[in-house]
C-alpha positions in Angstrom: 133.7 -17.2 171.9 132.2 -13.9 170.2 132.8 -13.0 166.4 134.9 -9.8 167.5 137.4 -12.0 169.5 138.2 -14.2 166.6 141.8 -13.4 165.1 143.9 -14.7 162.0 146.6 -17.0 163.4 150.0 -15.5 164.1 152.0 -14.9 161.2 149.1 -15.1 158.6 148.9 -11.4 158.1 151.8 -9.2 157.0 152.2 -5.5 156.4 152.5 -4.0 153.2 156.1 -3.4 151.9 156.6 0.4 151.7 159.4 1.1 149.4 161.5 4.2 148.8 161.0 5.0 152.8 164.6 5.7 154.0 167.3 3.4 154.4 166.2 2.3 157.9 163.3 0.5 156.3 165.4 -1.7 154.4 163.7 -1.0 151.2 165.2 2.5 150.7 167.7 4.0 148.0 166.9 1.6 145.1 163.7 0.2 146.6 164.7 -3.5 146.0 165.3 -2.8 142.2 169.0 -3.0 142.1 171.2 -0.3 140.4 170.3 0.8 136.9 169.1 -1.2 133.9 166.0 -2.1 132.2 164.1 -3.5 135.3 165.1 -0.7 137.4 163.1 1.8 135.3 159.6 2.8 135.6 157.6 1.0 133.1 160.7 -1.1 132.3 158.9 -4.3 131.5 159.2 -6.5 128.5 156.2 -8.2 126.4 155.7 -12.1 127.1 157.9 -14.1 124.3 160.7 -11.2 124.6 164.1 -13.2 124.4 166.5 -10.2 125.2 166.8 -8.8 121.7 167.4 -12.3 120.1 164.9 -13.2 117.2 162.0 -14.6 119.2 160.8 -18.1 118.5 157.4 -16.7 117.3 159.1 -14.9 114.4 161.7 -17.7 113.7 159.0 -20.3 112.9 157.5 -20.4 109.4 153.9 -18.5 109.0 151.0 -20.6 109.4 147.7 -19.5 108.1 144.1 -20.3 108.9 142.7 -22.5 111.7 141.7 -26.0 112.7 137.8 -26.4 113.0 137.6 -28.3 116.2 133.8 -29.1 115.3 134.5 -30.8 112.0 133.0 -34.3 111.6 135.6 -37.0 111.0 134.4 -40.2 109.0 135.7 -43.5 108.3 135.4 -43.7 104.6 135.0 -46.4 102.1 134.8 -46.2 98.5 131.8 -48.2 96.5 134.3 -50.0 94.4 136.0 -51.9 97.7 132.6 -53.3 98.5 132.8 -55.9 95.4 134.6 -58.2 98.0 131.0 -59.2 99.7 128.9 -61.6 98.1 125.5 -60.3 96.1 122.7 -59.5 98.3 125.0 -59.3 101.5 123.9 -57.1 104.6 126.7 -54.4 105.3 127.0 -52.7 108.5 129.9 -50.8 110.2 130.8 -53.9 112.3 131.0 -56.2 109.0 133.4 -53.5 107.4 135.4 -53.5 110.4 136.0 -57.4 110.3 137.0 -57.2 106.7 139.4 -54.4 107.6 137.8 -51.7 105.2 137.6 -49.5 108.1 140.2 -49.4 111.1 137.6 -48.7 114.0 134.2 -47.8 114.9 135.3 -44.6 116.7 134.0 -42.6 113.7 130.8 -42.7 111.6 131.1 -44.7 108.3 130.6 -42.8 105.1 130.5 -44.4 101.6 131.8 -42.5 99.0 131.4 -42.9 95.0 134.8 -43.9 94.1 134.8 -46.7 91.3 131.9 -48.9 90.4 129.7 -51.6 92.1 128.9 -54.9 90.2 126.1 -56.3 92.3 123.5 -55.5 94.7 124.2 -54.9 98.3 122.2 -54.0 101.4 124.2 -51.3 103.1 123.5 -49.8 106.7 125.8 -47.0 107.5 125.7 -43.4 109.1 126.3 -41.3 105.5 126.5 -41.8 101.7 127.7 -39.3 99.2 125.2 -38.7 96.3 127.4 -40.5 93.7 127.5 -43.4 96.0 123.8 -43.6 96.4 123.1 -43.3 92.7 125.6 -46.2 91.9 124.3 -48.7 94.8 120.7 -48.3 93.7 121.5 -48.4 89.9 122.9 -51.7 90.8 119.9 -52.9 92.6 121.3 -52.3 96.1 119.5 -51.0 99.1 120.5 -47.9 101.2 119.6 -47.5 104.8 121.1 -44.8 107.0 121.8 -45.4 110.8 
């Protein structure tokens, strides 16, 4: 078999439809566009979302501004005051916080915020601390370690 002998299978190739070439062609007179109307005209197209003159869905909905930042880092947050349930000198990790129910899952990194006051010293090992939380923990004699 030679390259010049290779042919596509029967029925795989179609002739181009030539519209407006007489009634005998099967696509004469109205050229497959029917009779009158918007779709029969040249350039008679509608934009995406056009609903036949009805007020489109995009205009019926309330206007939303801004955008959602998909790169925003989500944290499981815990306030300093909630850490008072642990005994003095305890070593806190995200696993410990999960066991006690202060965070719901380990899917997101943990951040300690400065809400409330801490009464005793704790050793805390989590991903992030706010500046206020750092001050309060160290003032109470606690230790901070970022993972």
